[in-house]
C-alpha positions in Angstrom: 0.0 0.0 0.0 2.7 2.4 0.9 4.7 2.0 -2.3 1.5 2.7 -4.3 0.8 5.9 -2.4 4.3 7.0 -2.9 4.1 6.2 -6.6 1.0 8.4 -6.9 2.8 11.2 -5.0 5.8 11.0 -7.3 3.5 11.4 -10.3 1.6 14.2 -8.7 4.9 16.1 -8.2 5.9 15.6 -11.8 5.3 18.9 -13.4 3.1 18.0 -16.3 2.4 21.6 -17.1 6.2 22.2 -17.7 6.3 19.2 -20.0 3.3 20.5 -22.0 4.9 23.9 -22.3 8.1 22.3 -23.7 6.1 20.4 -26.3 4.0 23.4 -27.2 7.0 25.6 -27.8 8.8 22.8 -29.7 5.8 22.2 -32.0 5.3 25.9 -32.5 9.0 26.1 -33.4 8.5 23.4 -36.0 5.7 25.4 -37.6 7.8 28.6 -37.7 10.9 26.7 -39.0 8.9 25.3 -41.9 7.4 28.8 -42.6 10.8 30.5 -42.5 13.0 27.9 -44.2 10.8 26.2 -46.8 11.5 28.8 -49.6 15.3 28.6 -49.2 15.4 24.9 -48.5 13.4 24.2 -51.7 15.6 26.7 -53.7 19.0 25.4 -52.6 18.4 21.8 -51.6 15.2 20.8 -53.5 13.4 19.9 -50.3 11.1 22.4 -48.7 10.8 20.2 -45.6 14.5 19.7 -45.0 14.9 21.8 -41.9 11.5 20.9 -40.7 12.2 17.2 -40.8 15.6 17.5 -39.1 14.2 19.7 -36.3 11.2 17.3 -35.9 13.6 14.4 -35.4 15.5 16.3 -32.8 12.3 17.3 -31.0 11.2 13.6 -30.8 14.7 12.6 -29.5 14.8 15.5 -27.2 11.4 14.6 -25.7 12.5 11.1 -24.8 15.8 12.5 -23.5 13.9 14.8 -21.2 11.8 12.0 -19.9 14.8 9.7 -19.3 16.8 12.5 -17.6 13.9 13.4 -15.4 13.9 9.8 -14.0 17.5 10.3 -12.7 17.7 11.6 -9.2 19.3 15.0 -9.6 21.4 14.3 -6.5 23.2 11.5 -8.4 25.2 14.2 -10.2 27.0 15.0 -6.9 27.2 11.5 -5.4 30.8 10.2 -4.8 31.8 7.2 -6.9 33.4 4.2 -5.3 33.6 6.0 -2.0 36.1 8.5 -3.4 34.9 11.9 -2.2 36.2 14.0 -5.0 35.2 11.6 -7.8 31.7 12.7 -8.8 29.7 12.7 -12.1 29.9 16.5 -12.2 33.7 16.3 -12.3 33.5 13.8 -15.2 31.1 16.2 -17.0 33.4 19.2 -16.3 36.5 17.3 -17.8 34.4 16.2 -20.8 33.2 19.7 -21.6 36.8 21.0 -21.1 38.1 18.4 -23.6 35.4 19.2 -26.2 36.1 23.0 -25.9 39.8 22.4 -26.4 39.1 20.1 -29.4 36.9 22.8 -31.0 39.6 25.4 -30.4 42.2 23.2 -32.2 40.2 21.3 -34.7 36.7 22.6 -34.8 34.3 22.7 -37.7 34.0 26.2 -39.2 30.8 27.7 -40.6 29.8 31.4 -41.1 33.3 32.5 -40.1 33.2 30.8 -36.7 34.7 27.6 -35.5 32.2 26.4 -32.8 31.2 22.9 -33.9 32.4 19.3 -33.9 31.6 17.3 -37.0 30.2 13.8 -36.4 30.1 11.7 -39.5 26.7 10.4 -40.4 25.0 12.7 -37.9 26.2 16.3 -38.6 27.6 19.1 -36.5 27.4 19.4 -32.8 28.0 22.5 -30.7 29.7 21.5 -27.4 29.1 24.9 -25.8 25.5 23.8 -25.5 26.4 20.9 -23.2 28.8 23.3 -21.3 25.7 25.2 -20.2 24.4 22.2 -18.4 27.8 21.7 -16.9 27.7 25.3 -15.6 24.3 24.8 -14.0 25.0 21.6 -12.1 28.6 22.4 -11.1 28.0 26.0 -10.1 24.9 24.9 -8.1 27.1 22.4 -6.3 29.9 24.8 -5.5 27.4 27.5 -4.3 25.5 25.2 -2.0 28.6 23.6 -0.6 29.5 26.8 1.3 26.5 29.2 1.2 27.8 31.6 3.8 30.9 32.2 1.7 28.7 33.4 -1.1 27.8 36.4 1.1 31.1 38.0 0.1 32.7 38.9 -3.2 35.6 36.5 -2.4 33.1 33.6 -2.5 31.8 34.6 -5.9 35.3 34.9 -7.2 36.2 31.4 -6.0 33.3 30.0 -8.1 34.4 32.1 -11.1 38.0 30.9 -10.7 36.7 27.2 -10.7 34.7 27.8 -13.9 37.1 30.2 -15.6 38.8 27.6 -17.9 35.5 26.6 -19.5 34.3 30.2 -19.6 37.5 31.5 -21.3 37.5 28.7 -23.9 33.9 29.3 -24.8 34.4 33.1 -24.9 37.2 32.7 -27.5 34.8 30.9 -29.8 31.4 32.3 -28.9 31.2 35.4 -26.7 27.4 35.5 -26.6 27.3 31.9 -25.2 30.0 32.9 -22.7 27.8 35.9 -21.6 24.9 33.5 -21.0 27.0 31.1 -18.9 28.5 34.0 -16.9 24.9 35.1 -16.3 23.9 31.6 -15.1 26.8 31.6 -12.7 26.0 35.0 -11.4 22.3 34.3 -10.9 22.9 31.1 -9.0 25.4 32.8 -6.7 23.1 35.7 -6.3 20.3 33.4 -5.2 22.5 31.8 -2.5 24.0 35.1 -1.2 22.1 37.1 1.5 24.2 40.2 0.8 23.5 41.6 -2.6 25.3 44.9 -2.6 28.6 43.6 -4.0 26.9 42.5 -7.2 27.2 46.1 -8.4 30.9 45.4 -8.5 30.3 42.0 -10.2 28.2 43.7 -12.9 31.0 46.2 -13.6 33.6 43.4 -13.7 31.5 41.4 -16.2 30.9 44.5 -18.4 34.7 45.2 -18.3 35.6 41.6 -19.4 33.0 41.7 -22.1 34.4 45.0 -23.5 38.0 43.5 -23.5 36.8 40.5 -25.5 35.0 42.7 -27.9 38.1 44.7 -28.6 40.2 41.6 -29.0 38.4 40.7 -32.2 37.9 43.1 -35.1 34.7 41.6 -36.3 33.1 42.2 -32.8 34.0 45.9 -33.1 32.4 45.9 -36.5 29.2 44.5 -35.0 29.1 47.5 -32.6 29.4 49.8 -35.6 26.5 47.9 -37.3 24.5 48.3 -34.1 25.0 52.0 -34.0 24.7 52.8 -37.7 23.2 49.8 -39.5 22.0 52.1 -42.4 25.6 53.0 -43.3 27.0 49.5 -43.7 26.2 46.7 -46.1 26.5 44.2 -43.2 23.8 46.1 -41.4 21.1 45.0 -43.9 20.1 42.0 -41.8 19.3 44.2 -38.8 17.3 46.6 -41.0 15.4 43.8 -42.6 14.6 42.3 -39.2 13.3 45.6 -37.9 11.2 46.1 -41.1 9.7 42.6 -40.7 8.7 43.4 -37.1 7.2 46.8 -38.1 5.4 45.5 -41.2 3.6 42.8 -39.2 1.6 45.4 -37.3 -0.7 44.3 -34.5 -2.1 41.1 -36.1 0.5 40.2 -38.7 0.3 39.3 -42.4 -0.7 35.7 -41.8 1.2 32.5 -41.3 3.5 31.9 -44.2 3.0 35.3 -45.7 6.3 36.9 -44.7 8.2 38.8 -47.4 11.5 39.3 -45.5 12.1 35.6 -45.2 12.5 35.3 -49.0 16.2 36.0 -49.0 16.3 39.3 -47.2 17.2 38.0 -43.8 20.0 35.4 -44.0 19.5 32.2 -42.0 16.1 33.5 -40.8 15.1 30.1 -39.4 17.8 30.3 -36.7 18.6 33.4 -34.7 16.3 35.9 -36.4 13.1 33.7 -36.4 11.4 36.0 -33.9 11.3 38.8 -36.5 9.2 36.5 -38.8 7.0 35.5 -35.9 6.2 39.2 -35.5 5.8 39.8 -39.2 3.4 36.8 -39.8 1.6 36.8 -36.4 2.0 40.4 -35.5 3.0 42.0 -32.2 0.1 40.1 -30.6 1.7 36.8 -31.7 5.1 37.9 -30.4 3.5 38.8 -27.1 1.9 35.4 -26.8 5.2 33.7 -27.4 6.8 35.8 -24.7 3.9 35.1 -22.4 4.3 31.4 -22.9 8.0 31.6 -22.0 7.1 33.7 -18.9 4.7 31.0 -17.9 7.5 28.4 -18.3 9.8 30.6 -16.1 7.1 30.8 -13.5 6.8 27.0 -13.4 10.6 26.7 -13.0 10.5 29.3 -10.2 7.9 27.2 -8.4 10.2 24.2 -8.7 13.1 26.2 -7.3 11.0 27.4 -4.4 9.6 24.0 -3.5 12.8 22.0 -4.1 13.6 19.5 -1.4 17.1 21.0 -0.8 19.3 23.9 -1.8 21.1 22.0 -4.6 17.8 21.2 -6.3 16.6 24.8 -5.9 19.8 26.2 -7.4 19.6 23.8 -10.4 16.0 25.0 -11.1 17.2 28.6 -10.7 20.1 27.9 -13.1 17.7 26.5 -15.8 15.4 29.4 -15.3 18.2 31.9 -15.7 19.4 30.1 -18.9 16.0 30.3 -20.6 15.4 33.9 -19.4 18.8 35.3 -20.4 18.7 33.6 -23.8 15.2 34.8 -24.6 16.1 38.3 -23.4 19.3 38.5 -25.4 17.7 37.1 -28.6 14.9 39.6 -28.5 17.3 42.4 -27.7 19.4 41.5 -30.7 16.6 41.2 -33.3 15.2 44.6 -32.1 18.7 46.1 -32.3 18.7 46.9 -28.6 22.2 45.4 -28.3 24.9 44.5 -30.9 24.1 41.5 -33.1 25.3 38.2 -31.8 24.4 34.6 -32.4 21.8 33.6 -29.8 18.9 31.3 -30.9 15.4 31.6 -29.4 15.0 28.7 -27.0 12.8 25.8 -28.4 11.8 27.8 -31.5 15.0 28.5 -33.5 16.4 25.8 -35.7 19.3 23.9 -34.0 19.4 20.2 -33.0 22.1 20.4 -30.3 20.5 23.5 -28.8 17.1 21.8 -28.6 18.5 18.5 -27.2 20.3 20.4 -24.4 17.3 22.5 -23.6 15.2 19.3 -23.3 17.8 17.6 -21.1 17.9 20.7 -18.9 14.1 20.5 -18.5 14.5 16.9 -17.6 16.9 17.8 -14.7 14.4 20.5 -13.5 11.6 17.9 -13.7 13.7 15.6 -11.6 13.9 18.2 -8.9 10.1 18.5 -9.1 9.6 14.8 -9.1 11.7 14.2 -6.0 9.9 16.9 -4.1 8.1 14.1 -2.3 6.5 13.9 1.1 6.8 10.4 2.5 3.5 9.0 3.5 3.5 7.1 6.8 1.8 3.7 6.8 -0.8 4.8 9.3 -1.8 7.7 7.1 -2.1 5.4 4.1 -4.3 3.0 6.0 -6.6 5.9 6.9 -6.9 7.0 3.3 -7.8 3.4 2.1 -10.3 2.9 4.9 -12.0 6.2 4.0 
């Protein structure tokens, strides 16, 4: 009797709403990917459903990956192996991510002027920095909860930064925008743990300073700032202008699904980072607001998981996943509206990208695990009373 009641409680704590939100955004992303990519896919590859079929396959795989990961007790990631205190799954993940980032730096697959991918024969390209985001969430959550009082001071924050610096620097050399997201995840987790928040003003200035240094180290990043300030004066600023025109021309209700003009060659790779502009063009500002509202609802569910987590580690994992989604959506919308300099950040669940979608689904699986293991054990006497009633 007791095992059955516990089983019911486990399922009742499984956040079905979060699962449905993931599926909804993923399916909506499929619709928009087909709408934005069918013209160019048919023109260049002779298959209008090329990107749609690929993303659909990754969505199915990602769904099963989310379910499998959610069945793993999130505390397993920090459980010592073979009785060795320092040998934990998160250490293996850290070393694996470090190795992949070094490999990309030395022998990465290049596309669009950047070398960020690993080519896997028979499968395609894989972006290891996506997996590194998961590494940041579970490792930083562990470090922060290990000594929460230390996080009340700037020195505690800097200790965590020093531990994650090798990964952060390697990612920043290849993809500054992803490094900014990871630095944001780290900062949010440490902020949640800390009871003293004043020193985060210094943290913000330090992060801004490091970002400025990295921008100046690469000429193309300085050019992006020029594009941001004066997109009308440079040929490379045409993508920004086309995106803004797409958003403006959609009006309140949009031109209708599939009726976008800007996707017909005016916005390069519109099915990836710039997909939100076509959402606004075809579905209007109203459609864009609905998408943002759906994401906010997802963030609220993640916040509930964080608040109700059975321990600090689980709560910080949920907070890390929340910060990842929030920062990525915020940065993507800021880029397509030209509020910040252009950078390659996809819209979570909606933009085309297999490795990004798989990692997001796996992250949701970890958050679901935290929710799933928020279980109140039911005493035998209480179970008997329920069954007698």
